[in-house]
N, C-alpha and C positions, 0 to 999 in steps of 0.2 A: 548825601554826606557820608564818611563810613564813623564816625564817633558807636554808631549802634552797633555794629559791628566790635567796635573795643568791651562794651558790654561786659562783664560778670554772667556767666550765666548759672542762677543756683539753680538746685532740683524742687519740684516740687513740694515733695514730700524728702523728709529728713532721710537720708544713707546714708545716717548713722546705727548699725547693726549686729551689739555685738559678737549674739548668740548666733552661730551658724551650725548648730547642726542640737539636739534630742539631749544629747548625751553632758553636754553646754551648759545647757536652760536646767538639767538634770541637777548638776551640781551646784547650783546659785542656793541660797538659803535667802529665809523671808526678809532677814535684815540685804543681801547682797540685792534681791531685786525688788527693796524700799528705793535702794542708794539706786540702780538700776535707773528705775522712771525718777528719778531726780535729775537727769542727765539727759535724756530724749526730747529730745524740744518737742514732739509731738504728746506728750504729756503733759496738761495743763488740769487736771487734776488737781483732788486733796488726797494724799494720801492716806489711809484708814490706819486708828488708832492697835497697836499692837494686840491690844486683848483682842480687840473687835476681829483679829485674820487669827487671832490661834483659837478665838471660836467658832471661825466661819470651817474649819477644819478640824473638828470635832462634832462640828451637830451635822455634818455630810457622811461621817464614817459609816453609819450603818449601809451606807448604800453600795459601798466597796467590798468585791471578798481579794484583793490581795494591792499592796502597794496603799499609796499616797493619795487621799482625795485632794483635790484642787481647794486652794485656799483663797480669799478674798484678793491679795495679790495677784493670781494666777488671774484670776476673771482680766484685772485691768492689766495687765501686762501683756499676754496674748494676741490679744490683738494690734499693742508692737511689737514685734518679735516676725522675723522671715517668714513666710505664708507656708515655707516647707516643713520646720519646724513646725508653725498652730497644727500646721492637720497630722503631723505623725504625733502629736502631743493629745490631741483628741482623737485616733486612731486609738490608740493606747488609753487613754479615759475612757471611752464608751467600751471597749473591750472590762474594762475592771470590773464595769458596770456590767457587765454579763446583756447589754446592748448591742449583738453581732449585726443585724438589722443598717444603726446608725456606723459602725466602723468599717464594713463591705460599703456602705452611699461612700463614706468617708475615700478609703481609698481609689473608686471607680472613676470622682469627679479629680482624684489629680489633671495635676497639671504635666502639661508636658517633661517641663523645669522640673518639677516634682519627684518622677519619674528616674530623669539622668539622677537628681541628687539623690536617689537613693540606692540608683546602681553605684555608685563613686563609696557611697558611706560602705558595701558591702563589699566592694571591693577592698578597701581600705581597710578590712576585718579581718579580711583575710591575707595581708602584706601586699596588696598587690599596690603599691601607692605611685608607680608612674600609672597604671590606668587610674585610679583615682581622680586624681591629678589634670587627667588628661576629661574625664569627664566633669569636676567641678568646673576646668575650664569652659568647655561644653557649656557648665548649667549659668554660666555667666555669659554669655553672648547675646 
């Protein structure tokens, strides 16, 4: 019978992905991250208390040459965001801790999709929007 073909097919994993670039991720405040986690189907945990989140960044400050250390919310949300954003974040995090071996290993592990997305980002930064759009479309396929 043809009843099985009319059944709606849903992806196994949530396709809700509001953070598409590292710049977008960097713009999120801790409040934004908490709200985002609550919207994500893939998050089933309990949010940490705000004071615990603040303490998590204060405790890590000594390991960072520049930039903000990741907070407890970053540890929770990063596994749930796009792989390309997560990898870029991890590379930058390793460089800020001056762990250049880890940063290089992460670059070498990049998927073909990741490489195309990074090329698209560079094209967009150089004002080549048509090229960036083409590359982003290629990455979606």
